[in-house]
C-alpha positions as CSV (number, residue, x, y, z in Angstrom):
1,M,-128.2,112.8,-9.6
2,A,-125.8,112.6,-6.6
3,S,-128.5,111.6,-4.3
4,G,-130.0,108.9,-6.5
5,C,-132.6,110.8,-8.1
6,E,-133.6,110.0,-11.8
7,V,-133.3,112.8,-14.1
8,V,-135.7,113.4,-16.9
9,T,-135.0,116.5,-18.9
10,T,-134.8,118.0,-22.3
11,N,-131.6,117.7,-24.3
12,L,-131.5,121.4,-24.5
13,G,-128.2,123.4,-23.7
14,A,-125.7,121.7,-21.6
15,L,-128.3,119.3,-19.9
16,Y,-127.3,116.4,-22.1
17,E,-123.4,116.8,-21.4
18,T,-124.2,117.2,-17.7
19,C,-126.6,114.2,-17.2
20,A,-125.2,111.8,-19.8
21,P,-125.2,108.9,-19.7
22,F,-127.6,108.6,-16.9
23,G,-130.3,111.0,-17.7
24,T,-133.5,110.3,-19.5
25,F,-133.8,112.8,-22.3
26,V,-136.8,114.3,-24.2
27,N,-136.0,115.8,-27.6
28,F,-136.7,119.7,-27.4
29,N,-139.6,120.8,-29.4
30,R,-140.4,124.5,-30.0
31,N,-144.1,123.4,-30.2
32,L,-144.8,123.4,-26.5
33,A,-147.9,121.3,-26.7
34,N,-145.7,118.5,-28.4
35,L,-143.0,119.1,-25.8
36,E,-145.3,118.7,-23.0
37,K,-147.0,115.5,-24.5
38,D,-143.4,114.0,-25.2
39,F,-142.3,114.9,-21.7
40,S,-145.3,113.5,-20.0
41,I,-144.8,110.3,-21.8
42,T,-141.2,110.0,-20.8
43,L,-141.7,111.0,-17.1
44,E,-144.5,108.4,-16.9
45,N,-142.3,105.7,-18.3
46,S,-139.6,106.7,-16.0
47,I,-141.9,106.6,-12.8
48,K,-143.2,103.2,-13.8
49,N,-139.9,101.7,-14.3
50,F,-138.1,103.5,-11.3
51,W,-137.9,100.4,-8.9
52,S,-136.8,97.8,-11.7
53,D,-133.7,96.2,-10.8
54,A,-131.9,97.5,-13.8
55,N,-132.9,101.0,-13.1
56,Q,-131.9,100.9,-9.7
57,K,-128.3,99.4,-10.8
58,K,-128.2,102.4,-13.1
59,I,-129.2,105.0,-10.3
60,D,-126.7,103.4,-8.0
61,L,-124.0,103.8,-10.6
62,Q,-125.1,107.3,-11.4
63,R,-124.9,108.4,-7.8
64,K,-121.4,107.0,-7.4
65,A,-120.0,108.5,-10.6
66,T,-121.7,111.8,-9.9
67,N,-120.2,112.0,-6.4
68,I,-116.7,111.3,-7.8
69,A,-117.1,113.8,-10.9
70,Y,-118.6,116.7,-9.1
71,S,-117.4,116.4,-5.6
72,W,-115.9,119.6,-3.9
73,K,-112.5,117.9,-4.0
74,T,-112.6,117.1,-7.6
75,R,-114.2,120.7,-8.5
76,S,-111.6,122.5,-6.4
77,E,-108.6,120.8,-8.0
78,E,-110.0,121.6,-11.4
79,W,-110.3,125.3,-10.5
80,L,-106.9,125.5,-8.8
81,N,-105.5,124.0,-12.2
82,F,-107.3,126.3,-14.1
83,F,-106.0,129.3,-12.1
84,N,-102.5,127.9,-12.1
85,K,-102.4,127.7,-16.0
86,A,-104.1,131.1,-16.4
87,R,-101.3,132.6,-14.2
88,Q,-98.7,131.0,-16.3
89,I,-100.1,132.3,-19.5
90,K,-100.2,135.8,-18.0
91,N,-96.6,135.8,-17.0
């Protein structure tokens, strides 16, 4: 996502929380044949639409937002805050 790749994934686990609002999601289905069919259709639509102006604008916003939210600077500050709070609770 940070490099401008479009993500097509299931909504299983934390993938939705990680990729929203930019990812394209396929509802998980325990019937793997149905999941494969749904995923194939969604992926094909994503590939066909990749170069559209609207999609390219979305991908540009996705790249910028992801690089801000998940940069090393942002992540390191979050971890430092977490450890500082944990240290305060311990004391």
